[in-house]
N, C-alpha and C positions, 0 to 999 in steps of 0.2 A: 156220708155226704160227698158230693162232687166238688174235687178241685179248689173249691178256697171258701171260706166262712166268707159272708156278704153282711156287710154290716154298713147301713147306709148311713150317712152323716150331713146336715145341713146345717143352716145360719142359727148362732145362738140368740136368746133373748137377753140384755143384759138390766140388769137392777143394781142400782146404786142410790140415785137421791132419794128416793121414793122413801127408804129408810128413814133416811137423816130427817125427813118430813113430819115422822110420824112420832116424834117426842112427846111424851107429855106434859103441858104448859099448863094443868089445871090444877095441880096437888093441892092440898088443903090449907088455905089461908093462913097469914101468921098473924097473930093476935098484934094489935097495937098497943094494947095496954095490959100489964099484967094484973089487971083486978078485971078485964072480961069475965062476964058470966061463963060456965062454963056450958052452958048450954048453948051460946051463939056460937061458938065451936063445935060442937056438935052436930050444930044442923047444917054444917057447910061440907056437903058429902063431897068424894072427888069424883069427877068425872070420869067415866070410863075411857080405856085408850081403847081407840077404834081399830079393829085388827085389818092389816095390811091387806089389798087387793094385790093380785098379780101372783107369781112367783117370788118364792123367798127361799134365802139359803138356809139349809142344817137340815139335819134328820138322816136318818137310814131307813133302808127299806130292806124286805128280805124278799126274794126271788128264788120262789121254788123250782123243784126240776123231780121228778118221781124217778129215777134210776143214779144208781151211784157212778158217781163219775169216776173216769178212767186215771185224770190229774196228768193229761200229756198238755202243758199249757202253751204252744208256738204253733202259729200257724202251719208251718210246716209238716209239722207230725203228726198234729191231733187227727182224729180218724171219725168223731161222732159228734152228736149234738150234745151230749155232756159235755163234753170241753170246748165245744165250740162257746156254748153260753157265756162261758167266765171269760173266753177271749172277746165277747161281745162287750164287755167292760171295761178290757183291758188293751189290747189292740186296735190300733187304726192301719189303714191300708193306703195307697196310692189313690187308686181312684174307688169310687163308690157308686151303687147301681138307684137307682131313682123307683119311684112306685110304678113307673112306666116303661121297666126291666132296661133302661139304657145305660151306659155308662158315662160319669160325668168325672170332672177330677175333683181330686179332696189333698191330699199331702201331695198331687205332683201333679201340672199341667203338660200338656204337650203339643208338639208339633209334627205331622206325618208327611211324609214325601211322597210326590205326585203317583210315584208306582207302588206304592202303602205299603214300601220294604222298610224304610227308615224310620225310626220313631225318636225323636230327639223331646227328653223329658228334663224340666228343671221342677227341684224340689223346694217347699217352704224352708226358709233361711230361720233359724232359732229354734226347731222344734227338739224338744229334748225327751230324750230315753227318759224312765223311772228312775233310773242313777245317777241323773244328771249328764248324760255322755249329748252331746248334740246329734242329731241323726245328719249323716253324709250320705252320698250315692253309695260310696264303699260299703252301706250295711246294705243297699238293693242288691249290688255287683255279688256280695258275699252270698247274700240268700238264694240266688240264681245258681250259683257255682256250687251251693250245698246240693243243692235239687237234681242239678245238671252230673252231680257225682254219682261214679258206680256203687261207691258206698253206703248211697242215701238208698237207692231200693235194696242193696242188699239188708239194709236195716231197716225194712219194710215201709220206708218212706213212697208214698202214692201219689205225688204229683209230679214225676217227669213231663206228663203230657201237658203241665203249664211254661215249659221251659224248651222243649223239645222243636218247636219253630225256630230259635233263636239262632243265627248263622255260628257255624263252627263246634256246635252243642256235640256232635259225635265225636269229633276228632278228639275233643277235652275228655268226654266217657271214656274214651277209650286210650287214654292216656299217651295220646300221637303229639298234643299240645298240651301246654301248661297253662292258657289262658282261652278263653271263648272268645274267637276273633268276631262275633257280633257286638259283643259289650266294649264299649268304649267313654273311657270317664273322660270329661272335658273339665271338668272343676269339680269342687266339694258339692256341687246344688245342681251338677247339669252333668247327665249318661246318656249317651247313644246307643240304642238298640236296634239291630239291624237282624230282620228274619230271611230266612232262606226263598219263603214264597208269598206272593201275596196273599192274604186272606183277610174275610170280611169279617172275623171276628178276633181278629189278633189281641186287641186290646180287653175282650171279654174272657181269652184264656191267658194271657199273659201273666204270671206271678207278681202281682203286686204291693208284696209285704217283706218288709227289710227284716234282717236278723240282726243284733248287733256285735257288728265282726268284733269289738273289743270284748266284750261281755263272754264271747267265747273261745277265748283264746287260748288253746292249749287244751280243746275237747276235740277228740276225733270224730269224723262223722258218725261215723257208726255206734258212737257212744252218747250223741246228742238226746236223742229219745229218753235216755234213763239218766241223765244228767242232771245234777241239783240246778241250771242254769233253766231248764225245763219244768223238773218236777217239783223242787221246794222253793227256788228263790226266781222265779218267772218274772222279768219286765216288758214293759210295752210302751205302747205311744200314746195310749187311750185315758179317757177323764178317770182312771181309776186303778191304782195300784194294789196288787196283792200284799195283805200284810199276815194271813195267817190262811195255812191250809190244813185241814184234818182229814187227810185222806178216806175218800168215800162216803162224808157225811158232810161239810160245809166248806166253803172258801170266805174268809174275810177278806174284802177290800175296802180300801180308805182313796180319800177324794185328792186327784193327783193337783196339786194347786199350779201346775207349771202347767196345765194343760194347753194345747195348742190354740185351742177356738176359745180360751178362758177357764176361769176357775168354774167348776161344776157349781151346781147348786147344791147336791146332796154332800153329808160328810161322807158316806158309805154307803155298802153294796153287801148283804149277806147271801150269798148263793147257796143253797140248802137244798140237800135231798130227804125227799118226804115220802112217806107212804101214799102212795099215789089212791090208796082208797078211801084216806083221810081228808085229801084234798078241799072238800067243801066244807067241811068242819072247821078246818084249818083256816080257810078264807073267813068262814062265819066268825072267827074268833080274834080275826085281824093277827096270825100266825105267820101269815104269809100276805104279802102285800099284790105278788102279781106271779100269774104261771101261766102255761099254755093247760089247760085242763084236759084230764082224759074225756072225750065226747059222749060216753057213757054218763058222765056224772051232770050233762048240761041243764037237765031239767030240773035238778036238785040246788044247784049255782043259779039257776035264773031266778029262784026266789027271796034271795038274800037283797037284801036291802041296802048293805052298807059296800056293795062292788057295782063298776061299771065292765057289759060284758062287750067285747068287738070281737066280730066274726071275720072271716077274712079266707076267701079262697086260696088253697094252699100251694106251692110250685112243687109240693110231695106226692110220693101216690105209694100203697102198699103191694106188695108183692107175694107170693109163693114163688119159689125158685126149683128148680133141678137140677143136680150137679149133673154136667155131660161130659166133665175131663175133669183137667190137674192144672195145676199152673207148674211151669217147669221154670224152676229157680233160676239154674244155671243160665239158658237161654234166654230167661223172661218173655217168658210166652205162653200162651197157653195150648195146650195138648188134648184135643176133643178125644175122647174114649167111644168107640165106634162097639165097646159093649157094655156102655153103659146101660143099668137098668132101665131108663128111659131113653135109650138110643130110638125107638120105634115115636117118629112124630104123632103117629094118633094115637098114641096110649095118652101123650101130652094132652092134644085135643080133646080127646074124652074126658081126663080128668076135670080139664077147665069148664065141658058141659054140665061136669057135675055137681059147680060150685053155686049156692044160692047167693051172689054177692048182694044183689039188694036185700035181700033177708038177712044178711049178716050186719051191713050196714043199720037199718033198721032195728035190729036184737040188741046190737051192743053199741052203735053211734047215734041213737036217738034220730036216725035219718041225716046225721050231718057227715055227707059228703054222697058222691057220684061215682056209679061203677065205670071202671077204666078199661079198655084193652090194647092199650100201647103204652110203653112209657117214656110218655111225654104230658106235661103237665098239663091241666084243662084250659090253665090261664094264658097259654104260649101259642102265639100266633102260625106256630109252627103244626100244633096238632092238627091229624088227617082229621077231614069228616068223617062221622059216623057209619055215613052211609056207601062208605068208599070200602069199608073192614069187615071182618067179621066180630060181633059183638058177642058171642059164645054165649049166648042167653040161656040160662038155666034151662037144663033139656035131660033128665035123667035118663028117659027113656033113649034118647039119642044115644046118649055116652054108653047104655050098656051095649046097644046095636055096633057102636065103633069097637067097643073092648071086643065082642063077640067077632067081628068080621077082621080085628087084628089079632085072633088066636089066644087072648085072654080069658077063658072059659072057667066054670066052675066043675070041675071033674069030676072028683070024690065026694058032693053034695053036701059041703058044708058052709055054704053059701057064699066062701070067700073064691074068688078065680085063683088058679094057677097059670104060670109063667107060658107062653107057645111050645116051651119045650115040655109041657108037664109038670113043671118043678113049682112046689111051693113059692107062692109069692107075699113077702112081704116089702110094707114100704115104710124107712122112718121117717119119722116129722120131727123137725125142731122149731120151735118158737120160743119167745121171751117173757119171761115175765115182768111181772112189775105194775100191774095195775087189778083192780078187782075182777075184772072182764076178761083177763089174759088166759086163765084156764078153760073158764066155760066156751069162751070163742074157739081155741084150740080144740076143744073137746067139739065142737058143733062142725067146725070142718072137718076133722077125722071123720065124723058120722056120717058127711055128706058123701066121704067117699067109700066108706064102708057099704053103705045104702046101695050101690053100684056094682059093689062085690070087690072092694078092694082092700086088703088089708092090711090100713095104715095105722101105726102106733107110734105113740110120742118115744121119740129115741132115748133111751134109759128112765123111761117111765116118768119124766117130770120136764118141766118146762126149766127153760135154762138164763140166769140173768146175763144181761144183757153183754156186758162185756166178755163173757164166759162164750157165750155164743155166737160172737164174730170172730172171736180168736180160734173157736173152731171152724167157722163158713171160711176163714181166710185161708187158712191152713189147710185147706181140701180135708178134713179130718175124714177115714174109712168109712166113720158111721154117719157122717151127714149124708143125706141123700135128697129130701125134700124139705126145704127149709123158708120160713116166713119172716120177712124183713120190709124196710120200707127205706124208699132215697129222699132226700132232699136235693131236690134240681138247681143248676144252676140257672141265670137267666138268660144265656144264650142256648139254644137247644143242640149244640154242637154234641152228638153222642161221643164225641172222645173221652176218653178216660174213664169211662164205664162197659163199652162195646166193643172195641178192638181187639183182636187177637194178641198184642201187647199190652193190655190195661188190666194190672193186676187187681181192680176192684170189679173185674169183669165175674163176679162171683159164680155163675153158671157155667162158665168157662165153655162159651157156644161163642161159635163167631161163623160167617160164610165169607168166600170169595166175592160175592155180590154185595153183601153189608159192607164188608170192607171198604168196594169200590164206591160205595154209596155215600158212606162218612167222611172218604175223601172229598169226593166232588164237593159234598155243603160246606166247603170253606175254600174251596179254589175260587179262581179269579171268575168265573161265570158268577157266583153263588153271590156277586155285589149287584147282581139281579135279583132283588127277594124273590121275585115271583118264580124265577128258577130255584131258589133254593129251595123255599117252600115246596113245589114240585119234588124235586129230591128227597127232602124228608119225609111227603108224602110215602113215595116209593120204598124207603128204608122200613117207614114204620108198618106197610104192609107185609114186607118181606118178614119182620118180628112177629107179627100179629099172624101170620102162617104156620112159623116156625115154632111157636110157643115154647122159648127158655126158659120164660117167667110164665106165671097166671097172673094178671096185673088185678088187684082187687078193688081198689077206691081211690079215688082221690079225694079227700078228706079237707071238711071243713075246720080250719082251726079256731078254737074258740080261744079267745084271750080273756082271762078277768081278772082286773085292775081294782084293789081299794079306792074308795071315793078320795081316800085322805092324800093320795099320792095321784100327780099331775104332770102332764106334758107328754105323756105316753102316747105314740106315734106308732101302730101296727099298717102292716101290709103284708103281702103274698110269703117276704122274707122271714116272716115272726112280729115281734114286739122289742125289738132292740133300736130301734131309729133313735140318735140324738140323745142318747142317754145322759150326756151333760145337761140336758135342757130338763131332767126329770126335777122334781121338786114336791114336799108334802106340806098338807096345810097343819098347821101349829094350831 
């Protein structure tokens, strides 16, 4: 996941007086005399109490997810959708992103200087952390300092790109300054942040989740990701508080009565890990109230009478990445390996032509998705027109020809190609488990590669659980060569955080000087002209499209399935957790 969890909040619907007006005033009449016939009492049946219309308080719902969660419940430290979904119920940010992908005030409002370098933020007063502490700007300052610290990246924190624009960050990071000069606390509710250069997306990129400074007292930054404050007793500012964590199985959350937008309607939420293959039956039985289902089950879920289905174009895309280098931990940068198995661009392009991406979408996702050839969400205004790039349409004959031309030929006649030096060529392929289609889809992909003569095999002979998969990919395990994953993108198209030479989450370990230059230009002063910025990103996408550090598979259509008893759920390209304090259940 890129940069920050994206949780969208808006106005709350309040209900109070309605309930008071629904009391039963038509109970059995009291006899006026003890000698009244029994029959006369029995014939006066009570009038049924009408069921209230509209949002009502009370009830607990179950939210399903198909992978075990890692259990890192702090926005600064989490790394995957599994944990971000829990944070969607318990953490709130200073800004929010609307359905239109624009940034709006949430816990904070701001004023921006004419030169776009100084931002003065005012946060809401009286907002309480789950432990009762009041939120102040010191908590924001603390979070920015944590992420700016060298200890943060040494502990594998990956959001430095969200603070690096602040004036004085390098000096603080290098130990040359005790404070970040670009951060100035005016009073407990006002903070001024100065950035080094004007950028069109400062607010989109600036880290805007606070950390309770008092709560983390005595915890070294390097110890934070495994601390009780993050793993066992996490707190936030959101509508629900964590009550119980059963690692890898469920998280029980209860209503935060002191929530700054008003008391939530639900009593609680249970976030539960479920077997993806059983999603349809669990939804049918009412054991799960809401989840984003595997697209492979869409036709089955569509038949259920007790659910509502909401489909949304996603900000995500799936990919198959090539390992082209390694992460230099000491210098915090990528080192491209000229001897990588995939160093030859022609090999990467040929492998792209060998993939029937539309066939994979039809076979395993019920057609819910579109093939993409660049790392940009289809809903983004910055996506390059498809007629300006190579769309790598499925063409196994072309793939074979390109492999021949690049020197990858079957020398010994076993049907599998050797490398240009005549040595046996085998390629490890890593993919995640978690759904009933994971194994057959991985085997289908492998077979497509084998049909053009490439000996591709599952690394270790099996799929990997999600957290194990990402641990191996992030740490550049020597066995990892070809790997299948997915990204959920931020609302702004800036590739920073994923594609520069100093981005830890640049998993292919690829960059070029021209790519670096364009990424920088995409947020420079000229980029305040959106037409200019759009052209810069089009040029950048063309480079990535030509170089193929990844083979982009598809942009999915997210399928959100909601039990009809659960009301108030709003979905968009970010997911289904907008305004969760407004969710309610029909009693």
